[in-house]
Every structure is written in C-alpha cells, then in structure tokens.
C-alpha positions in Angstrom: 6.5 -52.6 4.9 3.0 -53.9 4.5 3.0 -57.5 4.8 5.8 -58.9 6.9 8.0 -61.7 5.4 6.9 -64.4 8.0 3.3 -63.8 6.8 4.5 -64.1 3.0 6.2 -67.4 3.8 3.3 -68.8 5.5 1.0 -67.7 2.7 3.3 -69.9 0.3 2.4 -72.8 2.3 -1.3 -72.4 3.3 -2.6 -70.2 0.5 -5.6 -67.8 1.5 -6.6 -70.0 4.5 -7.4 -68.1 7.7 -4.1 -67.0 9.7 -4.5 -66.2 13.4 -2.0 -63.2 13.8 -1.0 -61.1 16.7 -1.4 -57.3 16.1 -1.0 -54.0 17.9 -2.8 -50.7 17.9 -0.7 -47.7 19.0 -2.8 -44.8 20.5 -0.1 -42.3 20.6 -0.9 -39.2 22.6 1.0 -35.8 22.7 -0.9 -33.4 25.2 -4.5 -33.0 24.1 -3.4 -34.3 20.7 -3.9 -37.8 19.0 -1.8 -39.3 16.3 -3.9 -40.8 13.4 -2.9 -42.1 9.8 -5.1 -42.4 7.0 -4.7 -45.8 5.7 -3.8 -46.2 1.9 -6.0 -49.3 1.3 -9.3 -48.2 2.9 -8.7 -44.4 3.1 -10.0 -44.7 6.9 -8.4 -42.6 9.7 -7.0 -45.0 12.5 -4.3 -45.1 15.1 -1.2 -46.8 13.9 -1.7 -50.5 13.5 0.5 -53.5 12.6 1.8 -57.0 13.1 3.9 -58.2 15.6 6.9 -60.2 14.6 7.6 -63.6 15.8 9.6 -63.3 19.2 8.8 -59.5 19.3 7.3 -58.0 22.5 4.0 -56.3 21.7 4.9 -53.1 23.3 8.2 -53.0 21.1 6.0 -53.7 18.1 3.7 -50.8 18.8 6.7 -48.4 19.0 8.4 -49.9 15.9 5.2 -49.6 13.9 4.7 -46.0 15.0 8.0 -45.2 13.8 7.9 -47.1 10.6 4.4 -45.9 9.7 4.3 -42.2 10.8 7.9 -41.3 11.5 7.0 -40.6 15.1 9.1 -42.2 18.2 6.9 -43.1 21.0 7.0 -45.4 24.0 4.4 -47.7 25.4 3.0 -46.5 28.7 -0.1 -48.8 29.4 -1.8 -51.8 27.8 -5.2 -50.4 27.3 -7.2 -53.4 25.7 -6.9 -56.9 24.4 -9.3 -57.9 21.8 -10.1 -60.2 18.9 -11.2 -58.7 15.5 -13.7 -60.1 13.1 -12.2 -62.2 10.1 -10.7 -60.1 7.5 -10.7 -61.0 4.0 -8.3 -58.9 1.8 -8.6 -57.9 -1.8 -6.4 -60.9 -2.9 -8.6 -63.4 -1.0 -6.2 -63.9 2.0 -8.0 -64.2 5.3 -6.8 -63.3 8.6 -8.0 -62.7 12.1 -6.2 -60.6 14.8 -5.6 -60.8 18.7 -5.1 -57.0 18.9 -3.1 -55.4 22.0 -4.0 -51.7 22.2 -1.3 -49.5 23.9 -1.3 -46.0 25.1 1.8 -44.6 23.6 3.6 -41.5 25.0 5.1 -39.0 22.4 8.9 -38.6 22.3 9.9 -37.2 19.0 9.3 -36.7 15.6 6.8 -34.9 12.8 4.4 -37.3 11.6 4.3 -38.1 7.9 3.4 -41.3 6.0 6.8 -42.9 6.3 6.4 -46.3 4.6 3.7 -46.1 2.0 1.0 -47.9 4.1 -0.8 -44.5 4.7 -1.4 -41.5 2.8 -1.4 -39.2 5.6 -0.4 -38.9 9.3 -1.1 -36.0 11.6 -2.1 -35.0 15.0 -5.8 -34.3 15.9 -7.1 -32.5 18.9 -9.2 -35.0 20.9 -12.3 -33.0 20.7 -12.1 -32.9 17.0 -11.3 -36.3 15.7 -12.2 -37.3 12.1 -15.0 -40.0 11.7 -13.7 -43.4 13.1 -14.9 -46.8 12.6 -16.7 -48.4 15.6 -13.7 -50.9 16.4 -11.1 -48.1 16.2 -13.3 -45.7 18.4 -13.5 -48.5 21.0 -9.6 -48.9 21.0 -8.9 -45.2 21.2 -11.6 -44.9 24.1 -10.1 -47.6 26.0 -6.5 -45.9 25.6 -7.9 -42.7 26.7 -9.7 -43.9 29.8 -8.4 -43.5 33.3 -8.6 -47.2 33.8 -5.6 -48.8 35.2 -6.3 -52.4 34.0 -6.7 -53.4 30.2 -10.1 -54.1 28.7 -11.0 -57.3 27.3 -13.4 -58.0 24.4 -14.1 -58.8 20.9 -14.7 -56.2 18.1 -18.3 -56.5 18.6 -18.3 -55.5 22.1 
C-alpha cells in the first residue's frame, strides 16, 4: 500500500498543504547482511521506510512495513535514531514532512522480494558492499549499525 487511507482522507480536507507525519525506517540486519529495497518512485536503494498508522506503535509499524514491502519478518531490537526530514514535495504537489524513527530490526524469516509494488527490488547486501545511498539514508544506517545504546537525535541536515 503506497498511501495510507488516513492520509488520503486528510488530503481530501487540506489539499496539498504540508502534512506532519510520523514515519519509520527499518534497518534489517541478518548477520553481516543488510536488507535494502529499490524504490519504485525514485530508483534509490534504501532501508524499508513507511508511515505509522494512527495509534500504531512505531516498532510495530517498522515490522509491518518490512513484511508488507519486502516479505521479510523482522522484529525491532533497538531505536537507533529520531530525526526530522526536510519537507518533501511529491509529483502531485502533495507536501509532507516526517518525524522518522529509525529501528534496528532483527531478521526472523522470509526471502526478500518486492511485495507490495512500492519497490522494484528487495535484497540482502553485505555490509562492506552496499550500493550508493543518499546521505540521509546513510546516516540512518550508520546510527543503526553503531554500538551506541541510546538513540541519536537530529535532523536530516545533521
């Protein structure tokens, strides 16, 4: 599912005005491998990302999005970072900004595949041979792979 129903309902009321949304990034680790998906909209490789549904716990949202987008069962083991994205303007003019919760996720089961149409590929990458990544996604992955016990706090520009 690309756009949650609650967002579509809000859009009917506010049009393309900026929405402040809660999101997750699921950095799924299996040994020395990292799960990445290739986004259908931009072609970029990223960890699994998604929007938290109203009333949903962020860690549950990360697990749900991982299963929905990549067909992989994973559980959150640590909150690695909390940050704020720059404003995003989508092709249809909709504007949004996200508070992102980046989780380290432990792999449990499943073979990655593009499960819901939001991605064109889903696969494991060795940590020492990741594809090119945007700066913001690299920061999220670095926070997740760190040995820090506390979450990092910052904005996309940090």
